[in-house]
N, C-alpha and C positions, 0 to 999 in steps of 0.2 A: 482484834477489835478495832485497832487503828485503821486498818485497811477497809473494814466494813463501814466505819464512820466516814472515812474519806469518800468511799463510793456512794454512801447515802447522801452526803453533802453535794457531791457532783450531780447526782440525779435530781436533787431538790433544786439546785441552781439552774439545771437544764430545763426543768419543768417551768420554773418561774420565767426563764427567758422565752420559752415557747409561748407561754401565756401572754407575756408582754408584747411579743411580736404579733400574735393574733389580734390583740386589742388594737395595736397600732394599725394593722391592715384593715380591721373592721371600721376604724375611724375614717379611712380614706375612701370607703365606698360612698357613692353619691346616688341618690334616687333620681332617675330621670323623669319619673312620673310620681307626683306627690299624693296620688290617690283621691284628689279632690277636684282638680281642674286640669286643663291642658295648657297652662302657661309654659312657655319655652318649647312648645310644639307648633308646627305650622303645616298647612296643606298647600303644596306648590301647584296643585292641579285646580282646574276650574270646576271639577265635580267631586263628589264624595262627601259624606257626612260623618261627623265624629262627635262623641259625647262621653261623659263619665257617668256611669250608673253603679252606685254602691261600690265604689273603689275599683271599678273595672272600666277600661277603655273599650268602647263599642264603635266599630266601623261599619257603615252601611253605604252601599253604592250600586250603581248599575253598570259601571265600567271600572277597570282596574285603577287603583290609585295607591299612593304611599303617603302616610302621615309621618313627617320627619321631625326629629329633634333639631333645635336651632344650632347647637354646637357641633363643630367638626372635631373628630378625635383620630388619633393615630394608633398608639399601642395601648391595649386595654384588655380587660375581661368584662364581658357583658353577660348579664343574666336576666332572664325574663320568663314569664309563663304565658302560654297561649292556649285557647280552646277554639277549635274549629266548629262551625255549625254542622248539623247533620246534612246528609245529601252531598251533592257535588260541591267541593270546596278545596281551595289550595291557597297557601299563604307563604310568608317568609319574613325573615329579619334581614333588611339591608344593613350593611356595615361598610365603613369607608366608602360609602356610595357617593356618586357624583350627580350633578344636575345639568341638563341641557338648557339652552336659552329659552325654550318654550316651557320650562318648569318640570318636564318629565325627568324621572330619576332612573339611574342605571348603575350597575356595578355588582360587587359581591353580595350574594344572598344565601343565608342559611335556609335551606328548603324545609317547608312544613307541608307535607304531602298527604292529602286526604284520600288518595286513590289506592287501588289494590297493588300498585307496583311498589309501594312502601319505600320511597326514597327520602323520607324525612331525615334531616341531618346531613344531606348531601350539600355540595357547594355548587351554586348556579350563578353564572355571570349574566344578570338581568340586562336585557337590551343590548347585549354585545356579543360575547362568545358562546353563550348557552352553557351546557353542562360541562363542568370541570371535573367533578367527582360525585357520583360515579360517572364513567364515560357512557355515552349512548351511541352505539350499543356497548354493553359492558365488555371491554376488550383487553384489559391488561390483567396480569396475574394477581395484583393486589386486590382488585375488585372481585375476580373470580373466586379467590380463596376466602375473602373476608366480608364482602358486602352482604351476601345472602346468608348471614348467620344472625347473631343477636342484634346487629344493627337494624335489620328490618323489623324486628319485634320491639325495639325500644320505644317507639311512638305509640301512644294509646289513643286510638281514633276518637272516642267520644268523651275523653277526659281532659283535664288540665295537664299540659305537658311543660316540663321545665327545660329551657334551652340555656346552654352556656357556650359563649364564643370567645376564644382567646386569640388575639393578634399581637405579635411582637416581631417587628421587622417584617420579613417575608413569610414567617411561619404562621400558618392559620390552622386552628383546631376548633372543632365543633363537638359538643356533647348533647345528647337528648336523654333526659331522665337519668343522667349519670353514665350513660354509655357513650364512649367516644366513637363518633361516626365519620369524622373527617380529620385527617392529619397530613398536611402537605405544605409545600412552599410555593408561593406565587408573588411576584413583585410588581404586578400591574398597578395597584393603587396602594399608596402608603398612608393616606389620610382622607377622611370624608365624613359623611353624615350617617347617623343611625336612623332607620325608618322601619315602620311596620306596614304590612300590606293587606289590602282588601283586593281579592282577585277579580271582582266584578260581577259575581252572580247576583241577579236581582232578588232583593228581599233577604239575602243572607246576612247574618250578623256575626262578625269576627270579634273575638274578645281577647284582651291582653291585660296583664296585671304584673305588679312587682318587678318593674323594669329598673335595673340598677347597673352602675358601671364602676369599675376600679381602673383608673388610668395607671399605666405602668411606666 
């Protein structure tokens, strides 16, 4: 009985500790989008429209642009939801991204792919190196064995999709709807901006919501 009581107490204390730890972590999450307006966000481009409709960010443009959050971050977990318009559409989440003098943005991007190739959750280096993962063409054993499986089916084309991006040091991970799609190390950028993309298709409306971050 004494052993059972000790075991029960240990499990109880462990549960309380985990609960307290989760509460502490939850308290550190910060909403980058307040659901009402786009304070703390800016458009570094001379084109592109953005507004909030019923708690959702809507982007409209005739040329590609990125709407960026004001703060630069380094190590973090970022979560957000995105819904692509029907028809031709492609988007992404820039993270640790950089700005050129003309205001254009470049750097790491978690791909949101509306095409039949189904590369959502891949890592693209916008305006610089191009595809990092998967390679184009798909050429290494990791991609051959793993990309064309559940990763390709994680993204739901005409639904809201949940993205999670984790950066700590040079370790970069991306999840789409709970499925890990990218896990690699790259040391090109250690700090930069979070931004969301409109790919430039005329009349298309790209939607984002529930953008939050936990700095590590």
